[in-house]
C-alpha positions, 0 to 999 in steps of 0.5 A, spaced: 145 210 509 139 207 512 133 210 513 132 209 521 139 214 520 135 219 517 130 219 523 135 220 529 139 226 526 132 229 526 131 234 532 125 234 536 124 226 532 121 222 538 115 227 539 112 225 532 110 218 535 107 220 541 102 226 537 099 221 532 097 216 538 094 221 541 090 224 534 089 217 533 085 216 539 082 222 539 079 220 532 077 214 535 074 216 540 070 221 537 068 216 531 065 212 537 061 217 540 058 219 533 056 212 532 053 210 538 049 216 538 046 215 532 038 213 533 036 207 531 031 210 525 038 213 522 042 207 523 036 202 519 036 209 513 044 208 512 044 201 513 038 201 507 041 206 502 045 202 498 038 198 496 034 204 494 032 205 487 034 213 488 028 213 492 026 217 499 
């Protein structure tokens, strides 16, 4: 039996793709809002973290 046959036998399986799409879009929008709301100073600090030698 193919994997596709297992999925068609589950009741209400058609709601899962819609739910995951909505969840992905919510996370993507939230991440975009958080990224674009950061100040230039914060972005510069985060950008330079790998170059610092443990000093603030």
